[in-house]
CHARMM-style PDB file with segment names, atoms N, HN, CA, C and O in Angstrom:
ATOM      1  N   UNK     1     102.718  94.305 125.228  1.00  0.00      PROA
ATOM      2  CA  UNK     1     103.313  94.871 123.988  1.00  0.00      PROA
ATOM      3  C   UNK     1     102.705  93.837 122.779  1.00  0.00      PROA
ATOM      4  O   UNK     1     102.673  92.613 122.906  1.00  0.00      PROA
ATOM      5  N   UNK     2     102.305  94.461 121.770  1.00  0.00      PROA
ATOM      6  HN  UNK     2     102.331  95.455 121.666  1.00  0.00      PROA
ATOM      7  CA  UNK     2     101.579  93.938 120.665  1.00  0.00      PROA
ATOM      8  C   UNK     2     102.721  93.331 119.630  1.00  0.00      PROA
ATOM      9  O   UNK     2     103.623  94.032 119.170  1.00  0.00      PROA
ATOM     10  N   UNK     3     102.583  92.194 119.389  1.00  0.00      PROA
ATOM     11  HN  UNK     3     101.851  91.625 119.763  1.00  0.00      PROA
ATOM     12  CA  UNK     3     103.731  91.440 118.601  1.00  0.00      PROA
ATOM     13  C   UNK     3     102.908  91.403 117.159  1.00  0.00      PROA
ATOM     14  O   UNK     3     101.753  91.004 117.007  1.00  0.00      PROA
ATOM     15  N   UNK     4     103.780  91.909 116.165  1.00  0.00      PROA
ATOM     16  HN  UNK     4     104.718  92.232 116.289  1.00  0.00      PROA
ATOM     17  CA  UNK     4     103.113  92.132 114.874  1.00  0.00      PROA
ATOM     18  C   UNK     4     102.895  90.452 114.243  1.00  0.00      PROA
ATOM     19  O   UNK     4     101.936  90.234 113.503  1.00  0.00      PROA
ATOM     20  N   UNK     5     103.649  89.579 114.528  1.00  0.00      PROA
ATOM     21  HN  UNK     5     104.428  89.757 115.129  1.00  0.00      PROA
ATOM     22  CA  UNK     5     103.270  88.279 114.186  1.00  0.00      PROA
ATOM     23  C   UNK     5     101.994  87.840 114.789  1.00  0.00      PROA
ATOM     24  O   UNK     5     101.514  86.822 114.290  1.00  0.00      PROA
ATOM     25  N   UNK     6     101.391  88.357 115.691  1.00  0.00      PROA
ATOM     26  HN  UNK     6     101.781  89.184 116.096  1.00  0.00      PROA
ATOM     27  CA  UNK     6     100.201  87.744 116.231  1.00  0.00      PROA
ATOM     28  C   UNK     6      99.067  88.339 115.519  1.00  0.00      PROA
ATOM     29  O   UNK     6      97.997  87.734 115.589  1.00  0.00      PROA
ATOM     30  N   UNK     7      99.134  89.555 114.767  1.00  0.00      PROA
ATOM     31  HN  UNK     7     100.003  90.046 114.710  1.00  0.00      PROA
ATOM     32  CA  UNK     7      98.098  90.019 114.211  1.00  0.00      PROA
ATOM     33  C   UNK     7      98.376  89.634 112.437  1.00  0.00      PROA
ATOM     34  O   UNK     7      97.449  89.916 111.678  1.00  0.00      PROA
ATOM     35  N   UNK     8      99.242  89.202 112.032  1.00  0.00      PROA
ATOM     36  HN  UNK     8      99.995  88.973 112.649  1.00  0.00      PROA
ATOM     37  CA  UNK     8      99.436  88.804 110.633  1.00  0.00      PROA
ATOM     38  C   UNK     8      98.780  87.597 110.196  1.00  0.00      PROA
ATOM     39  O   UNK     8      99.438  86.662 109.740  1.00  0.00      PROA
ATOM     40  N   UNK     9      97.168  87.546 110.338  1.00  0.00      PROA
ATOM     41  HN  UNK     9      96.634  88.306 110.708  1.00  0.00      PROA
ATOM     42  CA  UNK     9      96.722  86.228 109.999  1.00  0.00      PROA
ATOM     43  C   UNK     9      96.236  86.486 108.578  1.00  0.00      PROA
ATOM     44  O   UNK     9      96.917  86.265 107.577  1.00  0.00      PROA
ATOM     45  N   UNK    10      94.847  87.033 108.583  1.00  0.00      PROA
ATOM     46  HN  UNK    10      94.294  87.213 109.397  1.00  0.00      PROA
ATOM     47  CA  UNK    10      94.285  87.268 107.159  1.00  0.00      PROA
ATOM     48  C   UNK    10      94.646  88.586 106.565  1.00  0.00      PROA
ATOM     49  O   UNK    10      94.100  89.013 105.548  1.00  0.00      PROA
ATOM     50  N   UNK    11      95.574  89.223 107.218  1.00  0.00      PROA
ATOM     51  HN  UNK    11      96.017  88.876 108.044  1.00  0.00      PROA
ATOM     52  CA  UNK    11      96.100  90.490 106.764  1.00  0.00      PROA
ATOM     53  C   UNK    11      97.453  90.448 106.355  1.00  0.00      PROA
ATOM     54  O   UNK    11      97.995  89.365 106.575  1.00  0.00      PROA
ATOM     55  N   UNK    12      98.095  91.241 105.868  1.00  0.00      PROA
ATOM     56  HN  UNK    12      97.655  92.121 105.689  1.00  0.00      PROA
ATOM     57  CA  UNK    12      99.499  91.348 105.844  1.00  0.00      PROA
ATOM     58  C   UNK    12     100.062  92.486 106.443  1.00  0.00      PROA
ATOM     59  O   UNK    12      99.387  93.479 106.171  1.00  0.00      PROA
ATOM     60  N   UNK    13     101.111  92.752 107.210  1.00  0.00      PROA
ATOM     61  HN  UNK    13     101.659  91.945 107.431  1.00  0.00      PROA
ATOM     62  CA  UNK    13     101.654  93.845 107.927  1.00  0.00      PROA
ATOM     63  C   UNK    13     102.977  94.331 107.232  1.00  0.00      PROA
ATOM     64  O   UNK    13     103.996  93.642 107.189  1.00  0.00      PROA
ATOM     65  N   UNK    14     102.877  95.380 106.783  1.00  0.00      PROA
ATOM     66  HN  UNK    14     102.049  95.940 106.818  1.00  0.00      PROA
ATOM     67  CA  UNK    14     104.285  95.874 106.232  1.00  0.00      PROA
ATOM     68  C   UNK    14     104.913  96.984 106.918  1.00  0.00      PROA
ATOM     69  O   UNK    14     104.350  98.078 106.971  1.00  0.00      PROA
ATOM     70  N   UNK    15     106.276  96.730 107.557  1.00  0.00      PROA
ATOM     71  HN  UNK    15     106.733  95.841 107.514  1.00  0.00      PROA
ATOM     72  CA  UNK    15     106.893  97.779 108.365  1.00  0.00      PROA
ATOM     73  C   UNK    15     108.319  98.176 107.527  1.00  0.00      PROA
ATOM     74  O   UNK    15     109.279  97.440 107.298  1.00  0.00      PROA
ATOM     75  N   UNK    16     108.150  99.372 107.209  1.00  0.00      PROA
ATOM     76  HN  UNK    16     107.370  99.970 107.395  1.00  0.00      PROA
ATOM     77  CA  UNK    16     109.271 100.049 106.485  1.00  0.00      PROA
ATOM     78  C   UNK    16     110.591  99.913 107.231  1.00  0.00      PROA
ATOM     79  O   UNK    16     110.680 100.090 108.446  1.00  0.00      PROA
ATOM     80  N   UNK    17     111.514  99.622 106.516  1.00  0.00      PROA
ATOM     81  HN  UNK    17     111.441  99.478 105.529  1.00  0.00      PROA
ATOM     82  CA  UNK    17     113.125  99.595 107.145  1.00  0.00      PROA
ATOM     83  C   UNK    17     113.772 100.995 106.551  1.00  0.00      PROA
ATOM     84  O   UNK    17     114.882 101.367 106.932  1.00  0.00      PROA
ATOM     85  N   UNK    18     113.103 101.639 105.723  1.00  0.00      PROA
ATOM     86  HN  UNK    18     112.201 101.336 105.413  1.00  0.00      PROA
ATOM     87  CA  UNK    18     113.705 102.863 105.065  1.00  0.00      PROA
ATOM     88  C   UNK    18     112.757 103.863 104.688  1.00  0.00      PROA
ATOM     89  O   UNK    18     111.581 103.511 104.603  1.00  0.00      PROA
ATOM     90  N   UNK    19     113.060 105.034 104.452  1.00  0.00      PROA
ATOM     91  HN  UNK    19     114.016 105.320 104.521  1.00  0.00      PROA
ATOM     92  CA  UNK    19     112.252 106.060 104.069  1.00  0.00      PROA
ATOM     93  C   UNK    19     111.767 105.794 102.269  1.00  0.00      PROA
ATOM     94  O   UNK    19     112.586 105.432 101.424  1.00  0.00      PROA
ATOM     95  N   UNK    20     110.655 106.000 102.042  1.00  0.00      PROA
ATOM     96  HN  UNK    20     109.990 106.294 102.729  1.00  0.00      PROA
ATOM     97  CA  UNK    20     110.123 105.924 100.547  1.00  0.00      PROA
ATOM     98  C   UNK    20     109.498 104.535 100.297  1.00  0.00      PROA
ATOM     99  O   UNK    20     109.020 104.454  99.166  1.00  0.00      PROA
ATOM    100  N   UNK    21     109.378 103.461 101.019  1.00  0.00      PROA
ATOM    101  HN  UNK    21     109.766 103.527 101.938  1.00  0.00      PROA
ATOM    102  CA  UNK    21     108.712 102.151 100.700  1.00  0.00      PROA
ATOM    103  C   UNK    21     107.676 102.405 100.125  1.00  0.00      PROA
ATOM    104  O   UNK    21     107.032 103.355 100.570  1.00  0.00      PROA
ATOM    105  N   UNK    22     107.176 101.713  99.022  1.00  0.00      PROA
ATOM    106  HN  UNK    22     107.699 100.941  98.661  1.00  0.00      PROA
ATOM    107  CA  UNK    22     105.964 101.902  98.274  1.00  0.00      PROA
ATOM    108  C   UNK    22     105.292 100.708  98.140  1.00  0.00      PROA
ATOM    109  O   UNK    22     105.853  99.759  97.592  1.00  0.00      PROA
ATOM    110  N   UNK    23     103.877 100.598  98.674  1.00  0.00      PROA
ATOM    111  HN  UNK    23     103.421 101.369  99.119  1.00  0.00      PROA
ATOM    112  CA  UNK    23     103.095  99.530  98.573  1.00  0.00      PROA
ATOM    113  C   UNK    23     101.917  99.958  97.341  1.00  0.00      PROA
ATOM    114  O   UNK    23     101.365 101.053  97.234  1.00  0.00      PROA
ATOM    115  N   UNK    24     101.753  98.950  96.611  1.00  0.00      PROA
ATOM    116  HN  UNK    24     102.201  98.060  96.698  1.00  0.00      PROA
ATOM    117  CA  UNK    24     100.912  99.139  95.368  1.00  0.00      PROA
ATOM    118  C   UNK    24      99.809  97.971  95.420  1.00  0.00      PROA
ATOM    119  O   UNK    24     100.156  96.792  95.361  1.00  0.00      PROA
ATOM    120  N   UNK    25      98.758  98.273  95.508  1.00  0.00      PROA
ATOM    121  HN  UNK    25      98.476  99.231  95.556  1.00  0.00      PROA
ATOM    122  CA  UNK    25      97.488  97.241  95.442  1.00  0.00      PROA
ATOM    123  C   UNK    25      97.201  97.020  93.937  1.00  0.00      PROA
ATOM    124  O   UNK    25      97.119  98.025  93.231  1.00  0.00      PROA
ATOM    125  N   UNK    26      97.045  95.828  93.397  1.00  0.00      PROA
ATOM    126  HN  UNK    26      97.111  95.012  93.971  1.00  0.00      PROA
ATOM    127  CA  UNK    26      96.646  95.486  92.130  1.00  0.00      PROA
ATOM    128  C   UNK    26      95.258  94.866  91.903  1.00  0.00      PROA
ATOM    129  O   UNK    26      95.002  93.893  92.612  1.00  0.00      PROA
ATOM    130  N   UNK    27      94.401  95.235  91.106  1.00  0.00      PROA
ATOM    131  HN  UNK    27      94.609  96.026  90.530  1.00  0.00      PROA
ATOM    132  CA  UNK    27      93.316  94.562  90.883  1.00  0.00      PROA
ATOM    133  C   UNK    27      93.009  93.394  90.499  1.00  0.00      PROA
ATOM    134  O   UNK    27      93.921  92.788  89.936  1.00  0.00      PROA
ATOM    135  N   UNK    28      91.757  92.716  90.638  1.00  0.00      PROA
ATOM    136  HN  UNK    28      91.016  93.209  91.095  1.00  0.00      PROA
ATOM    137  CA  UNK    28      91.449  91.348  90.193  1.00  0.00      PROA
ATOM    138  C   UNK    28      90.845  91.736  88.658  1.00  0.00      PROA
ATOM    139  O   UNK    28      90.597  92.864  88.231  1.00  0.00      PROA
ATOM    140  N   UNK    29      90.690  90.454  87.977  1.00  0.00      PROA
ATOM    141  HN  UNK    29      90.892  89.538  88.324  1.00  0.00      PROA
ATOM    142  CA  UNK    29      90.050  90.676  86.679  1.00  0.00      PROA
ATOM    143  C   UNK    29      90.657  90.140  85.483  1.00  0.00      PROA
ATOM    144  O   UNK    29      91.618  89.373  85.538  1.00  0.00      PROA
ATOM    145  N   UNK    30      90.074  90.555  84.302  1.00  0.00      PROA
ATOM    146  HN  UNK    30      89.293  91.178  84.257  1.00  0.00      PROA
ATOM    147  CA  UNK    30      90.626  90.078  83.140  1.00  0.00      PROA
ATOM    148  C   UNK    30      92.000  91.131  82.707  1.00  0.00      PROA
ATOM    149  O   UNK    30      92.802  90.796  81.836  1.00  0.00      PROA
ATOM    150  N   UNK    31      92.083  92.168  83.315  1.00  0.00      PROA
ATOM    151  HN  UNK    31      91.431  92.440  84.023  1.00  0.00      PROA
ATOM    152  CA  UNK    31      93.307  92.919  83.171  1.00  0.00      PROA
ATOM    153  C   UNK    31      93.881  93.442  84.681  1.00  0.00      PROA
ATOM    154  O   UNK    31      93.151  94.117  85.407  1.00  0.00      PROA
ATOM    155  N   UNK    32      94.929  93.157  84.989  1.00  0.00      PROA
ATOM    156  HN  UNK    32      95.522  92.608  84.400  1.00  0.00      PROA
ATOM    157  CA  UNK    32      95.460  93.476  86.277  1.00  0.00      PROA
ATOM    158  C   UNK    32      95.966  95.011  86.239  1.00  0.00      PROA
ATOM    159  O   UNK    32      96.890  95.320  85.487  1.00  0.00      PROA
ATOM    160  N   UNK    33      95.336  95.964  87.073  1.00  0.00      PROA
ATOM    161  HN  UNK    33      94.585  95.712  87.684  1.00  0.00      PROA
ATOM    162  CA  UNK    33      95.517  97.251  87.081  1.00  0.00      PROA
ATOM    163  C   UNK    33      96.040  97.676  88.501  1.00  0.00      PROA
ATOM    164  O   UNK    33      95.824  97.021  89.521  1.00  0.00      PROA
ATOM    165  N   UNK    34      96.783  98.900  88.445  1.00  0.00      PROA
ATOM    166  HN  UNK    34      96.958  99.432  87.617  1.00  0.00      PROA
ATOM    167  CA  UNK    34      96.994  99.503  89.979  1.00  0.00      PROA
ATOM    168  C   UNK    34      95.719 100.166  90.266  1.00  0.00      PROA
ATOM    169  O   UNK    34      95.130 100.871  89.446  1.00  0.00      PROA
ATOM    170  N   UNK    35      95.261  99.889  91.598  1.00  0.00      PROA
ATOM    171  HN  UNK    35      95.740  99.316  92.264  1.00  0.00      PROA
ATOM    172  CA  UNK    35      94.223 100.776  92.150  1.00  0.00      PROA
ATOM    173  C   UNK    35      94.410 101.498  93.415  1.00  0.00      PROA
ATOM    174  O   UNK    35      93.472 102.156  93.865  1.00  0.00      PROA
ATOM    175  N   UNK    36      95.645 101.431  94.091  1.00  0.00      PROA
ATOM    176  HN  UNK    36      96.408 100.897  93.726  1.00  0.00      PROA
ATOM    177  CA  UNK    36      95.992 102.193  95.213  1.00  0.00      PROA
ATOM    178  C   UNK    36      97.315 102.018  95.502  1.00  0.00      PROA
ATOM    179  O   UNK    36      97.879 100.924  95.480  1.00  0.00      PROA
ATOM    180  N   UNK    37      97.961 103.331  95.841  1.00  0.00      PROA
ATOM    181  HN  UNK    37      97.503 104.220  95.858  1.00  0.00      PROA
ATOM    182  CA  UNK    37      99.428 103.120  96.430  1.00  0.00      PROA
ATOM    183  C   UNK    37      99.592 104.043  97.638  1.00  0.00      PROA
ATOM    184  O   UNK    37      98.882 105.027  97.847  1.00  0.00      PROA
ATOM    185  N   UNK    38     100.628 103.614  98.433  1.00  0.00      PROA
ATOM    186  HN  UNK    38     101.204 102.815  98.263  1.00  0.00      PROA
ATOM    187  CA  UNK    38     101.068 104.300  99.537  1.00  0.00      PROA
ATOM    188  C   UNK    38     102.412 104.190  99.646  1.00  0.00      PROA
ATOM    189  O   UNK    38     103.107 103.286  99.181  1.00  0.00      PROA
ATOM    190  N   UNK    39     102.845 105.359 100.421  1.00  0.00      PROA
ATOM    191  HN  UNK    39     102.280 106.093 100.798  1.00  0.00      PROA
ATOM    192  CA  UNK    39     104.497 105.569 100.743  1.00  0.00      PROA
ATOM    193  C   UNK    39     104.806 105.513 102.076  1.00  0.00      PROA
ATOM    194  O   UNK    39     104.293 106.384 102.779  1.00  0.00      PROA
ATOM    195  N   UNK    40     105.427 104.809 102.531  1.00  0.00      PROA
ATOM    196  HN  UNK    40     105.844 104.101 101.961  1.00  0.00      PROA
ATOM    197  CA  UNK    40     105.897 104.683 104.215  1.00  0.00      PROA
ATOM    198  C   UNK    40     107.165 105.040 104.381  1.00  0.00      PROA
ATOM    199  O   UNK    40     107.971 104.694 103.518  1.00  0.00      PROA
ATOM    200  N   UNK    41     107.558 105.719 105.393  1.00  0.00      PROA
ATOM    201  HN  UNK    41     106.903 106.000 106.094  1.00  0.00      PROA
ATOM    202  CA  UNK    41     108.752 106.086 105.775  1.00  0.00      PROA
ATOM    203  C   UNK    41     109.250 104.989 106.899  1.00  0.00      PROA
ATOM    204  O   UNK    41     108.522 104.113 107.365  1.00  0.00      PROA
ATOM    205  N   UNK    42     110.466 105.180 107.203  1.00  0.00      PROA
ATOM    206  HN  UNK    42     111.058 105.892 106.824  1.00  0.00      PROA
ATOM    207  CA  UNK    42     111.125 104.342 108.021  1.00  0.00      PROA
ATOM    208  C   UNK    42     110.668 104.009 109.347  1.00  0.00      PROA
ATOM    209  O   UNK    42     110.796 104.928 110.156  1.00  0.00      PROA
ATOM    210  N   UNK    43     110.164 102.928 109.789  1.00  0.00      PROA
ATOM    211  HN  UNK    43     110.059 102.182 109.132  1.00  0.00      PROA
ATOM    212  CA  UNK    43     109.452 102.789 111.033  1.00  0.00      PROA
ATOM    213  C   UNK    43     107.910 102.833 110.901  1.00  0.00      PROA
ATOM    214  O   UNK    43     107.251 102.414 111.852  1.00  0.00      PROA
ATOM    215  N   UNK    44     107.353 103.253 109.925  1.00  0.00      PROA
ATOM    216  HN  UNK    44     107.889 103.594 109.152  1.00  0.00      PROA
ATOM    217  CA  UNK    44     105.894 103.169 109.687  1.00  0.00      PROA
ATOM    218  C   UNK    44     105.379 101.738 109.292  1.00  0.00      PROA
ATOM    219  O   UNK    44     106.029 100.920 108.640  1.00  0.00      PROA
ATOM    220  N   UNK    45     104.126 101.565 109.783  1.00  0.00      PROA
ATOM    221  HN  UNK    45     103.599 102.229 110.313  1.00  0.00      PROA
ATOM    222  CA  UNK    45     103.654 100.091 109.329  1.00  0.00      PROA
ATOM    223  C   UNK    45     102.147 100.374 108.712  1.00  0.00      PROA
ATOM    224  O   UNK    45     101.418 101.327 108.990  1.00  0.00      PROA
ATOM    225  N   UNK    46     101.887  99.326 107.831  1.00  0.00      PROA
ATOM    226  HN  UNK    46     102.479  98.552 107.605  1.00  0.00      PROA
ATOM    227  CA  UNK    46     100.631  99.431 107.229  1.00  0.00      PROA
ATOM    228  C   UNK    46      99.991  98.146 107.362  1.00  0.00      PROA
ATOM    229  O   UNK    46     100.701  97.145 107.268  1.00  0.00      PROA
ATOM    230  N   UNK    47      98.813  98.032 107.557  1.00  0.00      PROA
ATOM    231  HN  UNK    47      98.236  98.845 107.633  1.00  0.00      PROA
ATOM    232  CA  UNK    47      98.149  96.729 107.583  1.00  0.00      PROA
ATOM    233  C   UNK    47      97.124  96.604 106.325  1.00  0.00      PROA
ATOM    234  O   UNK    47      96.180  97.378 106.165  1.00  0.00      PROA
ATOM    235  N   UNK    48      97.423  95.574 105.494  1.00  0.00      PROA
ATOM    236  HN  UNK    48      98.189  94.945 105.624  1.00  0.00      PROA
ATOM    237  CA  UNK    48      96.648  95.541 104.161  1.00  0.00      PROA
ATOM    238  C   UNK    48      95.864  94.289 104.385  1.00  0.00      PROA
ATOM    239  O   UNK    48      96.088  93.555 105.348  1.00  0.00      PROA
ATOM    240  N   UNK    49      94.919  94.043 103.468  1.00  0.00      PROA
ATOM    241  HN  UNK    49      94.737  94.639 102.686  1.00  0.00      PROA
ATOM    242  CA  UNK    49      94.098  92.722 103.406  1.00  0.00      PROA
ATOM    243  C   UNK    49      93.769  92.555 101.810  1.00  0.00      PROA
ATOM    244  O   UNK    49      93.511  93.519 101.089  1.00  0.00      PROA
ATOM    245  N   UNK    50      93.810  91.348 101.407  1.00  0.00      PROA
ATOM    246  HN  UNK    50      94.020  90.565 101.992  1.00  0.00      PROA
ATOM    247  CA  UNK    50      93.427  90.840 100.218  1.00  0.00      PROA
ATOM    248  C   UNK    50      91.892  91.040 100.136  1.00  0.00      PROA
ATOM    249  O   UNK    50      91.318  90.588 101.127  1.00  0.00      PROA
ATOM    250  N   UNK    51      91.141  91.560  99.277  1.00  0.00      PROA
ATOM    251  HN  UNK    51      91.607  91.927  98.472  1.00  0.00      PROA
ATOM    252  CA  UNK    51      89.914  91.756  99.099  1.00  0.00      PROA
ATOM    253  C   UNK    51      89.490  91.199  97.713  1.00  0.00      PROA
ATOM    254  O   UNK    51      90.282  90.663  96.938  1.00  0.00      PROA
ATOM    255  N   UNK    52      87.939  91.407  97.433  1.00  0.00      PROA
ATOM    256  HN  UNK    52      87.296  91.843  98.062  1.00  0.00      PROA
ATOM    257  CA  UNK    52      87.463  91.103  96.134  1.00  0.00      PROA
ATOM    258  C   UNK    52      88.029  92.103  94.961  1.00  0.00      PROA
ATOM    259  O   UNK    52      87.790  91.941  93.764  1.00  0.00      PROA
ATOM    260  N   UNK    53      88.678  92.976  95.412  1.00  0.00      PROA
ATOM    261  HN  UNK    53      88.872  93.108  96.384  1.00  0.00      PROA
ATOM    262  CA  UNK    53      89.222  94.117  94.529  1.00  0.00      PROA
ATOM    263  C   UNK    53      90.812  93.930  94.437  1.00  0.00      PROA
ATOM    264  O   UNK    53      91.424  94.224  93.411  1.00  0.00      PROA
ATOM    265  N   UNK    54      91.342  93.497  95.413  1.00  0.00      PROA
ATOM    266  HN  UNK    54      90.845  93.259  96.247  1.00  0.00      PROA
ATOM    267  CA  UNK    54      92.759  93.314  95.527  1.00  0.00      PROA
ATOM    268  C   UNK    54      93.323  91.818  95.495  1.00  0.00      PROA
ATOM    269  O   UNK    54      93.262  90.992  96.405  1.00  0.00      PROA
ATOM    270  N   UNK    55      93.863  91.678  94.281  1.00  0.00      PROA
ATOM    271  HN  UNK    55      93.913  92.349  93.541  1.00  0.00      PROA
ATOM    272  CA  UNK    55      94.374  90.196  94.221  1.00  0.00      PROA
ATOM    273  C   UNK    55      95.823  90.175  94.495  1.00  0.00      PROA
ATOM    274  O   UNK    55      96.334  89.073  94.692  1.00  0.00      PROA
ATOM    275  N   UNK    56      96.597  91.287  94.537  1.00  0.00      PROA
ATOM    276  HN  UNK    56      96.182  92.183  94.376  1.00  0.00      PROA
ATOM    277  CA  UNK    56      98.041  91.307  94.540  1.00  0.00      PROA
ATOM    278  C   UNK    56      98.451  92.519  95.155  1.00  0.00      PROA
ATOM    279  O   UNK    56      97.753  93.529  95.063  1.00  0.00      PROA
ATOM    280  N   UNK    57      99.740  92.500  95.898  1.00  0.00      PROA
ATOM    281  HN  UNK    57     100.308  91.680  95.972  1.00  0.00      PROA
ATOM    282  CA  UNK    57     100.387  93.588  96.656  1.00  0.00      PROA
ATOM    283  C   UNK    57     101.637  93.730  96.248  1.00  0.00      PROA
ATOM    284  O   UNK    57     102.370  92.749  96.376  1.00  0.00      PROA
ATOM    285  N   UNK    58     102.161  94.913  95.690  1.00  0.00      PROA
ATOM    286  HN  UNK    58     101.566  95.709  95.586  1.00  0.00      PROA
ATOM    287  CA  UNK    58     103.439  94.846  95.297  1.00  0.00      PROA
ATOM    288  C   UNK    58     104.221  96.045  96.167  1.00  0.00      PROA
ATOM    289  O   UNK    58     103.717  97.151  96.366  1.00  0.00      PROA
ATOM    290  N   UNK    59     105.673  95.593  96.699  1.00  0.00      PROA
ATOM    291  HN  UNK    59     106.082  94.695  96.538  1.00  0.00      PROA
ATOM    292  CA  UNK    59     106.207  96.233  97.551  1.00  0.00      PROA
ATOM    293  C   UNK    59     107.618  96.646  97.147  1.00  0.00      PROA
ATOM    294  O   UNK    59     108.455  95.758  96.990  1.00  0.00      PROA
ATOM    295  N   UNK    60     107.942  97.904  96.969  1.00  0.00      PROA
ATOM    296  HN  UNK    60     107.262  98.626  97.096  1.00  0.00      PROA
ATOM    297  CA  UNK    60     109.193  98.355  96.508  1.00  0.00      PROA
ATOM    298  C   UNK    60     110.114  99.219  97.489  1.00  0.00      PROA
ATOM    299  O   UNK    60     109.874 100.407  97.705  1.00  0.00      PROA
ATOM    300  N   UNK    61     111.142  98.562  98.040  1.00  0.00      PROA
ATOM    301  HN  UNK    61     111.337  97.597  97.864  1.00  0.00      PROA
ATOM    302  CA  UNK    61     112.147  99.325  99.057  1.00  0.00      PROA
ATOM    303  C   UNK    61     112.365  98.117 100.273  1.00  0.00      PROA
ATOM    304  O   UNK    61     111.776  97.037 100.242  1.00  0.00      PROA
ATOM    305  N   UNK    62     113.086  98.426 101.071  1.00  0.00      PROA
ATOM    306  HN  UNK    62     113.565  99.303 101.096  1.00  0.00      PROA
ATOM    307  CA  UNK    62     113.362  97.550 102.206  1.00  0.00      PROA
ATOM    308  C   UNK    62     112.135  97.550 103.284  1.00  0.00      PROA
ATOM    309  O   UNK    62     111.728  98.565 103.849  1.00  0.00      PROA
ATOM    310  N   UNK    63     111.677  96.386 103.449  1.00  0.00      PROA
ATOM    311  HN  UNK    63     112.008  95.561 102.990  1.00  0.00      PROA
ATOM    312  CA  UNK    63     110.462  96.480 104.406  1.00  0.00      PROA
ATOM    313  C   UNK    63     110.495  95.037 104.750  1.00  0.00      PROA
ATOM    314  O   UNK    63     111.020  94.193 104.024  1.00  0.00      PROA
ATOM    315  N   UNK    64     109.840  94.749 106.033  1.00  0.00      PROA
ATOM    316  HN  UNK    64     109.414  95.435 106.623  1.00  0.00      PROA
ATOM    317  CA  UNK    64     109.540  93.289 106.708  1.00  0.00      PROA
ATOM    318  C   UNK    64     107.978  93.252 106.362  1.00  0.00      PROA
ATOM    319  O   UNK    64     107.166  94.164 106.516  1.00  0.00      PROA
ATOM    320  N   UNK    65     107.774  92.010 105.873  1.00  0.00      PROA
ATOM    321  HN  UNK    65     108.434  91.269 105.748  1.00  0.00      PROA
ATOM    322  CA  UNK    65     106.256  91.759 105.530  1.00  0.00      PROA
ATOM    323  C   UNK    65     105.740  90.589 106.475  1.00  0.00      PROA
ATOM    324  O   UNK    65     106.222  89.468 106.312  1.00  0.00      PROA
ATOM    325  N   UNK    66     104.890  90.778 107.344  1.00  0.00      PROA
ATOM    326  HN  UNK    66     104.498  91.689 107.477  1.00  0.00      PROA
ATOM    327  CA  UNK    66     104.501  89.702 107.994  1.00  0.00      PROA
ATOM    328  C   UNK    66     103.321  89.092 107.730  1.00  0.00      PROA
ATOM    329  O   UNK    66     102.335  89.827 107.682  1.00  0.00      PROA
ATOM    330  N   UNK    67     103.160  87.810 107.527  1.00  0.00      PROA
ATOM    331  HN  UNK    67     103.961  87.213 107.566  1.00  0.00      PROA
ATOM    332  CA  UNK    67     101.869  87.275 106.888  1.00  0.00      PROA
ATOM    333  C   UNK    67     101.630  85.999 107.852  1.00  0.00      PROA
ATOM    334  O   UNK    67     102.455  85.790 108.742  1.00  0.00      PROA
ATOM    335  N   UNK    68     100.590  85.196 107.705  1.00  0.00      PROA
ATOM    336  HN  UNK    68      99.920  85.365 106.983  1.00  0.00      PROA
ATOM    337  CA  UNK    68     100.341  83.875 108.323  1.00  0.00      PROA
ATOM    338  C   UNK    68     101.349  82.837 108.194  1.00  0.00      PROA
ATOM    339  O   UNK    68     101.558  81.866 108.921  1.00  0.00      PROA
ATOM    340  N   UNK    69     102.024  83.279 106.972  1.00  0.00      PROA
ATOM    341  HN  UNK    69     101.853  84.068 106.382  1.00  0.00      PROA
ATOM    342  CA  UNK    69     102.916  82.143 106.569  1.00  0.00      PROA
ATOM    343  C   UNK    69     104.489  82.429 107.098  1.00  0.00      PROA
ATOM    344  O   UNK    69     105.390  81.642 106.807  1.00  0.00      PROA
ATOM    345  N   UNK    70     104.682  83.407 107.753  1.00  0.00      PROA
ATOM    346  HN  UNK    70     103.950  84.046 107.990  1.00  0.00      PROA
ATOM    347  CA  UNK    70     106.055  83.997 108.198  1.00  0.00      PROA
ATOM    348  C   UNK    70     106.281  85.467 107.787  1.00  0.00      PROA
ATOM    349  O   UNK    70     105.424  86.263 107.406  1.00  0.00      PROA
ATOM    350  N   UNK    71     107.557  85.659 107.935  1.00  0.00      PROA
ATOM    351  HN  UNK    71     108.253  85.012 108.244  1.00  0.00      PROA
ATOM    352  CA  UNK    71     108.062  86.892 107.804  1.00  0.00      PROA
ATOM    353  C   UNK    71     108.803  86.994 106.458  1.00  0.00      PROA
ATOM    354  O   UNK    71     109.622  86.112 106.198  1.00  0.00      PROA
ATOM    355  N   UNK    72     108.590  87.978 105.591  1.00  0.00      PROA
ATOM    356  HN  UNK    72     107.925  88.694 105.803  1.00  0.00      PROA
ATOM    357  CA  UNK    72     109.544  88.062 104.337  1.00  0.00      PROA
ATOM    358  C   UNK    72     110.181  89.371 104.312  1.00  0.00      PROA
ATOM    359  O   UNK    72     109.557  90.417 104.490  1.00  0.00      PROA
ATOM    360  N   UNK    73     111.376  89.302 104.100  1.00  0.00      PROA
ATOM    361  HN  UNK    73     111.883  88.453 103.955  1.00  0.00      PROA
ATOM    362  CA  UNK    73     112.129  90.681 103.936  1.00  0.00      PROA
ATOM    363  C   UNK    73     112.279  91.106 102.570  1.00  0.00      PROA
ATOM    364  O   UNK    73     112.758  90.306 101.767  1.00  0.00      PROA
ATOM    365  N   UNK    74     111.893  92.400 102.152  1.00  0.00      PROA
ATOM    366  HN  UNK    74     111.504  93.050 102.805  1.00  0.00      PROA
ATOM    367  CA  UNK    74     111.880  92.855 100.828  1.00  0.00      PROA
ATOM    368  C   UNK    74     113.013  93.805 100.720  1.00  0.00      PROA
ATOM    369  O   UNK    74     113.463  94.403 101.697  1.00  0.00      PROA
ATOM    370  N   UNK    75     113.491  93.938  99.438  1.00  0.00      PROA
ATOM    371  HN  UNK    75     113.125  93.452  98.645  1.00  0.00      PROA
ATOM    372  CA  UNK    75     114.483  95.027  99.080  1.00  0.00      PROA
ATOM    373  C   UNK    75     115.744  94.715  99.698  1.00  0.00      PROA
ATOM    374  O   UNK    75     116.487  95.652  99.990  1.00  0.00      PROA
ATOM    375  N   UNK    76     116.166  93.271  99.990  1.00  0.00      PROA
ATOM    376  HN  UNK    76     115.562  92.509  99.753  1.00  0.00      PROA
ATOM    377  CA  UNK    76     117.516  93.020 100.470  1.00  0.00      PROA
ATOM    378  C   UNK    76     118.154  92.132  99.637  1.00  0.00      PROA
ATOM    379  OT1 UNK    76     119.312  91.788  99.872  1.00  0.00      PROA
TER     380      UNK     76
END
């Protein structure tokens, strides 16, 4: 069985703990802008990566975020 913590190295893994969790990608550069958003329902998982276009990721709602630094609980 795949353990989410094993793959959360250069990527972040977001697992929704409720319906309607929103993930928003923010751009790099002089002005920070939204460039992408996704909605997850309870139990859904999204794998995201920071790139030359994405400098920040904002998460709204109850979710577990797995990173190489550990697990963060959002919305609690």
